[in-house]
SELOFI-268857 format. One record per atom (N, C-alpha, C): residue number from 1; atom name; x, y, z; residue in one letter. Coordinates in Angstrom, 1 decimal, always signed. Example, Ala and Ser with C-alpha at 12.3 -4.5 7.8 and 13.67 -1.06 7.14 Angstrom:
// SELOFI-268857
MIMAR   nr  atom      xx      yy      zz  rest
MIMAR    1     N   +13.2    -5.7    +7.8     A
MIMAR    1    CA   +12.3    -4.5    +7.8     A
MIMAR    1     C   +13.2    -3.3    +7.8     A
MIMAR    2     N   +12.8    -2.2    +7.1     S
MIMAR    2    CA   +13.7    -1.1    +7.1     S
MIMAR    2     C   +12.9    +0.0    +7.9     S
END
This chain:
// SELOFI-268857
MIMAR   nr  atom      xx      yy      zz  rest
MIMAR    1     N   +49.6   +33.9   +15.5     M
MIMAR    1    CA   +51.0   +33.5   +15.3     M
MIMAR    1     C   +51.9   +34.6   +14.9     M
MIMAR    2     N   +53.1   +34.7   +15.5     D
MIMAR    2    CA   +54.0   +35.8   +15.1     D
MIMAR    2     C   +54.4   +35.6   +13.6     D
MIMAR    3     N   +54.5   +36.8   +12.9     P
MIMAR    3    CA   +54.8   +36.7   +11.5     P
MIMAR    3     C   +56.2   +36.0   +11.2     P
MIMAR    4     N   +57.1   +36.3   +12.1     Q
MIMAR    4    CA   +58.5   +35.6   +12.0     Q
MIMAR    4     C   +58.4   +34.1   +12.1     Q
MIMAR    5     N   +57.6   +33.7   +13.1     Q
MIMAR    5    CA   +57.4   +32.2   +13.3     Q
MIMAR    5     C   +56.7   +31.6   +12.0     Q
MIMAR    6     N   +55.7   +32.3   +11.5     Q
MIMAR    6    CA   +55.0   +31.8   +10.3     Q
MIMAR    6     C   +56.0   +31.7    +9.1     Q
MIMAR    7     N   +56.8   +32.8    +9.0     L
MIMAR    7    CA   +57.8   +32.8    +7.9     L
MIMAR    7     C   +58.8   +31.6    +8.0     L
MIMAR    8     N   +59.2   +31.4    +9.2     N
MIMAR    8    CA   +60.2   +30.3    +9.4     N
MIMAR    8     C   +59.5   +28.9    +9.1     N
MIMAR    9     N   +58.3   +28.8    +9.6     K
MIMAR    9    CA   +57.5   +27.5    +9.3     K
MIMAR    9     C   +57.3   +27.3    +7.8     K
MIMAR   10     N   +56.9   +28.4    +7.1     D
MIMAR   10    CA   +56.7   +28.3    +5.6     D
MIMAR   10     C   +58.0   +28.0    +4.9     D
MIMAR   11     N   +59.1   +28.6    +5.4     A
MIMAR   11    CA   +60.4   +28.4    +4.8     A
MIMAR   11     C   +60.9   +26.9    +4.9     A
MIMAR   12     N   +60.6   +26.4    +6.1     K
MIMAR   12    CA   +61.0   +24.9    +6.3     K
MIMAR   12     C   +60.1   +24.1    +5.4     K
MIMAR   13     N   +58.9   +24.4    +5.2     L
MIMAR   13    CA   +58.0   +23.6    +4.4     L
MIMAR   13     C   +58.5   +23.6    +2.9     L
MIMAR   14     N   +58.8   +24.8    +2.5     C
MIMAR   14    CA   +59.2   +25.0    +1.1     C
MIMAR   14     C   +60.6   +24.3    +0.8     C
MIMAR   15     N   +61.4   +24.4    +1.8     T
MIMAR   15    CA   +62.7   +23.7    +1.7     T
MIMAR   15     C   +62.6   +22.2    +1.6     T
MIMAR   16     N   +61.7   +21.6    +2.4     R
MIMAR   16    CA   +61.4   +20.2    +2.3     R
MIMAR   16     C   +60.9   +19.8    +1.0     R
MIMAR   17     N   +59.9   +20.6    +0.5     W
MIMAR   17    CA   +59.3   +20.3    -0.8     W
MIMAR   17     C   +60.4   +20.4    -1.9     W
MIMAR   18     N   +61.2   +21.4    -1.9     A
MIMAR   18    CA   +62.2   +21.6    -2.9     A
MIMAR   18     C   +63.2   +20.5    -2.9     A
MIMAR   19     N   +63.7   +20.1    -1.7     L
MIMAR   19    CA   +64.7   +19.0    -1.6     L
MIMAR   19     C   +64.0   +17.7    -2.1     L
MIMAR   20     N   +62.8   +17.4    -1.7     G
MIMAR   20    CA   +62.1   +16.2    -2.0     G
MIMAR   20     C   +61.9   +16.1    -3.5     G
MIMAR   21     N   +61.4   +17.2    -4.2     L
MIMAR   21    CA   +61.2   +17.1    -5.6     L
MIMAR   21     C   +62.5   +17.0    -6.4     L
MIMAR   22     N   +63.5   +17.7    -5.9     T
MIMAR   22    CA   +64.9   +17.6    -6.5     T
MIMAR   22     C   +65.3   +16.1    -6.5     T
MIMAR   23     N   +65.2   +15.5    -5.3     F
MIMAR   23    CA   +65.6   +14.1    -5.2     F
MIMAR   23     C   +64.8   +13.2    -6.1     F
MIMAR   24     N   +63.5   +13.5    -6.2     L
MIMAR   24    CA   +62.6   +12.7    -7.1     L
MIMAR   24     C   +63.0   +12.8    -8.5     L
MIMAR   25     N   +63.0   +14.1    -9.0     F
MIMAR   25    CA   +63.1   +14.3   -10.4     F
MIMAR   25     C   +64.6   +14.3   -11.0     F
MIMAR   26     N   +65.6   +14.6   -10.1     V
MIMAR   26    CA   +66.9   +14.6   -10.6     V
MIMAR   26     C   +67.7   +13.3   -10.3     V
MIMAR   27     N   +67.4   +12.7    -9.2     L
MIMAR   27    CA   +68.1   +11.5    -8.8     L
MIMAR   27     C   +67.3   +10.2    -8.9     L
MIMAR   28     N   +66.2   +10.1    -8.3     L
MIMAR   28    CA   +65.4    +8.8    -8.3     L
MIMAR   28     C   +64.9    +8.4    -9.6     L
MIMAR   29     N   +64.1    +9.2   -10.3     F
MIMAR   29    CA   +63.5    +8.8   -11.5     F
MIMAR   29     C   +64.5    +8.5   -12.6     F
MIMAR   30     N   +65.5    +9.4   -12.9     P
MIMAR   30    CA   +66.5    +9.0   -13.9     P
MIMAR   30     C   +67.4    +7.9   -13.4     P
MIMAR   31     N   +67.7    +7.8   -12.1     G
MIMAR   31    CA   +68.5    +6.7   -11.6     G
MIMAR   31     C   +67.9    +5.3   -11.9     G
MIMAR   32     N   +66.6    +5.2   -11.6     V
MIMAR   32    CA   +65.9    +3.9   -11.9     V
MIMAR   32     C   +65.9    +3.6   -13.3     V
MIMAR   33     N   +65.7    +4.6   -14.2     M
MIMAR   33    CA   +65.8    +4.3   -15.6     M
MIMAR   33     C   +67.2    +3.9   -16.1     M
MIMAR   34     N   +68.2    +4.5   -15.5     F
MIMAR   34    CA   +69.6    +4.2   -15.8     F
MIMAR   34     C   +69.9    +2.8   -15.3     F
MIMAR   35     N   +69.5    +2.4   -14.1     L
MIMAR   35    CA   +69.8    +1.1   -13.6     L
MIMAR   35     C   +69.1    +0.0   -14.3     L
MIMAR   36     N   +68.0    +0.2   -14.9     T
MIMAR   36    CA   +67.2    -0.8   -15.6     T
MIMAR   36     C   +67.7    -1.0   -17.0     T
MIMAR   37     N   +68.6    -0.1   -17.5     G
MIMAR   37    CA   +69.2    -0.2   -18.8     G
MIMAR   37     C   +68.2    +0.4   -19.9     G
MIMAR   38     N   +67.3    +1.3   -19.5     Y
MIMAR   38    CA   +66.4    +1.9   -20.4     Y
MIMAR   38     C   +67.1    +2.6   -21.5     Y
MIMAR   39     N   +66.7    +2.4   -22.8     Q
MIMAR   39    CA   +67.3    +3.1   -23.9     Q
MIMAR   39     C   +66.5    +4.3   -24.3     Q
MIMAR   40     N   +67.1    +5.4   -24.1     Y
MIMAR   40    CA   +66.4    +6.7   -24.4     Y
MIMAR   40     C   +66.2    +6.8   -26.0     Y
MIMAR   41     N   +65.0    +6.9   -26.4     T
MIMAR   41    CA   +64.7    +7.1   -27.8     T
MIMAR   41     C   +64.5    +8.6   -28.0     T
MIMAR   42     N   +64.6    +9.0   -29.3     L
MIMAR   42    CA   +64.4   +10.4   -29.7     L
MIMAR   42     C   +63.0   +10.9   -29.3     L
MIMAR   43     N   +62.0   +10.1   -29.5     S
MIMAR   43    CA   +60.6   +10.5   -29.1     S
MIMAR   43     C   +60.5   +10.7   -27.6     S
MIMAR   44     N   +61.1    +9.8   -26.8     F
MIMAR   44    CA   +61.1    +9.9   -25.4     F
MIMAR   44     C   +61.8   +11.2   -25.0     F
MIMAR   45     N   +62.9   +11.5   -25.5     F
MIMAR   45    CA   +63.6   +12.7   -25.2     F
MIMAR   45     C   +62.8   +14.0   -25.6     F
MIMAR   46     N   +62.2   +13.9   -26.7     K
MIMAR   46    CA   +61.3   +15.1   -27.1     K
MIMAR   46     C   +60.2   +15.3   -26.1     K
MIMAR   47     N   +59.5   +14.2   -25.8     G
MIMAR   47    CA   +58.4   +14.2   -24.8     G
MIMAR   47     C   +58.9   +14.8   -23.5     G
MIMAR   48     N   +60.1   +14.3   -23.0     W
MIMAR   48    CA   +60.6   +14.8   -21.7     W
MIMAR   48     C   +60.9   +16.3   -21.8     W
MIMAR   49     N   +61.5   +16.7   -23.0     T
MIMAR   49    CA   +61.8   +18.1   -23.2     T
MIMAR   49     C   +60.5   +19.0   -23.2     T
MIMAR   50     N   +59.5   +18.5   -23.9     Y
MIMAR   50    CA   +58.2   +19.3   -23.9     Y
MIMAR   50     C   +57.6   +19.4   -22.6     Y
MIMAR   51     N   +57.7   +18.3   -21.8     L
MIMAR   51    CA   +57.2   +18.3   -20.4     L
MIMAR   51     C   +58.0   +19.3   -19.6     L
MIMAR   52     N   +59.3   +19.4   -19.7     A
MIMAR   52    CA   +60.1   +20.3   -19.0     A
MIMAR   52     C   +59.7   +21.8   -19.3     A
MIMAR   53     N   +59.6   +22.1   -20.6     F
MIMAR   53    CA   +59.2   +23.4   -21.1     F
MIMAR   53     C   +57.8   +23.8   -20.6     F
MIMAR   54     N   +56.9   +22.8   -20.7     G
MIMAR   54    CA   +55.6   +23.1   -20.2     G
MIMAR   54     C   +55.6   +23.4   -18.7     G
MIMAR   55     N   +56.3   +22.7   -17.9     W
MIMAR   55    CA   +56.5   +22.9   -16.5     W
MIMAR   55     C   +57.0   +24.3   -16.2     W
MIMAR   56     N   +58.0   +24.7   -17.0     L
MIMAR   56    CA   +58.6   +26.0   -16.9     L
MIMAR   56     C   +57.6   +27.1   -17.2     L
MIMAR   57     N   +56.8   +26.9   -18.2     I
MIMAR   57    CA   +55.9   +28.0   -18.6     I
MIMAR   57     C   +54.8   +28.1   -17.5     I
MIMAR   58     N   +54.3   +27.0   -17.0     I
MIMAR   58    CA   +53.3   +27.0   -16.0     I
MIMAR   58     C   +53.9   +27.7   -14.7     I
MIMAR   59     N   +55.1   +27.3   -14.3     A
MIMAR   59    CA   +55.7   +27.9   -13.2     A
MIMAR   59     C   +55.9   +29.4   -13.4     A
MIMAR   60     N   +56.3   +29.8   -14.5     G
MIMAR   60    CA   +56.5   +31.3   -14.8     G
MIMAR   60     C   +55.2   +32.0   -14.7     G
MIMAR   61     N   +54.1   +31.4   -15.2     I
MIMAR   61    CA   +52.8   +32.1   -15.1     I
MIMAR   61     C   +52.4   +32.2   -13.7     I
MIMAR   62     N   +52.6   +31.2   -12.9     C
MIMAR   62    CA   +52.2   +31.2   -11.5     C
MIMAR   62     C   +53.1   +32.3   -10.7     C
MIMAR   63     N   +54.3   +32.4   -11.1     I
MIMAR   63    CA   +55.2   +33.3   -10.4     I
MIMAR   63     C   +54.8   +34.8   -10.7     I
MIMAR   64     N   +54.3   +35.0   -11.9     I
MIMAR   64    CA   +53.9   +36.3   -12.4     I
MIMAR   64     C   +52.5   +36.7   -11.9     I
MIMAR   65     N   +51.6   +35.7   -12.0     V
MIMAR   65    CA   +50.2   +36.0   -11.7     V
MIMAR   65     C   +49.9   +36.0   -10.2     V
MIMAR   66     N   +50.6   +35.1    -9.5     G
MIMAR   66    CA   +50.3   +35.0    -8.0     G
MIMAR   66     C   +50.5   +36.3    -7.2     G
MIMAR   67     N   +51.6   +37.0    -7.3     P
MIMAR   67    CA   +51.7   +38.3    -6.6     P
MIMAR   67     C   +50.7   +39.3    -7.1     P
MIMAR   68     N   +50.3   +39.3    -8.4     V
MIMAR   68    CA   +49.4   +40.3    -8.8     V
MIMAR   68     C   +48.0   +40.0    -8.2     V
MIMAR   69     N   +47.6   +38.8    -8.1     V
MIMAR   69    CA   +46.3   +38.4    -7.5     V
MIMAR   69     C   +46.3   +38.8    -6.0     V
MIMAR   70     N   +47.4   +38.5    -5.3     E
MIMAR   70    CA   +47.5   +38.9    -3.9     E
MIMAR   70     C   +47.4   +40.4    -3.7     E
MIMAR   71     N   +48.1   +41.2    -4.6     F
MIMAR   71    CA   +48.0   +42.6    -4.5     F
MIMAR   71     C   +46.6   +43.1    -4.7     F
MIMAR   72     N   +45.9   +42.6    -5.7     V
MIMAR   72    CA   +44.5   +43.0    -6.0     V
MIMAR   72     C   +43.6   +42.7    -4.8     V
MIMAR   73     N   +43.8   +41.5    -4.2     R
MIMAR   73    CA   +43.0   +41.1    -3.0     R
MIMAR   73     C   +43.2   +42.0    -1.9     R
MIMAR   74     N   +44.5   +42.3    -1.6     E
MIMAR   74    CA   +44.8   +43.2    -0.5     E
MIMAR   74     C   +44.3   +44.6    -0.7     E
MIMAR   75     N   +44.4   +45.1    -1.9     K
MIMAR   75    CA   +43.9   +46.4    -2.3     K
MIMAR   75     C   +42.4   +46.5    -2.1     K
MIMAR   76     N   +41.7   +45.4    -2.5     K
MIMAR   76    CA   +40.2   +45.4    -2.3     K
MIMAR   76     C   +39.9   +45.4    -0.8     K
MIMAR   77     N   +40.6   +44.6    +0.0     E
MIMAR   77    CA   +40.4   +44.6    +1.5     E
MIMAR   77     C   +40.6   +45.9    +2.1     E
MIMAR   78     N   +41.7   +46.6    +1.7     R
MIMAR   78    CA   +42.0   +48.0    +2.2     R
MIMAR   78     C   +40.9   +49.0    +1.8     R
MIMAR   79     N   +40.4   +48.8    +0.6     D
MIMAR   79    CA   +39.4   +49.8    +0.2     D
MIMAR   79     C   +38.0   +49.6    +0.9     D
MIMAR   80     N   +37.7   +48.3    +1.3     T
MIMAR   80    CA   +36.4   +48.1    +1.9     T
MIMAR   80     C   +36.5   +48.4    +3.4     T
MIMAR   81     N   +37.6   +48.6    +4.0     I
MIMAR   81    CA   +37.7   +48.9    +5.4     I
MIMAR   81     C   +37.5   +50.3    +5.7     I
END
């Protein structure tokens, strides 16, 4: 497959995932809780905040470690050839 075609295919996939997760986490989940009249407690808010920070830390680690792992793999492949 042509690299440009693969890039376009991957970009479309990532865009769909980003829009889907945005809809789910920003609109659908809080919207359902709002429409049912759920009362946010302090402990619920703390839990939600901890979950968000945990998600950010995991995402940051993946963003930092992922390219390093790819670089090391490519370097090993070039060295063995």
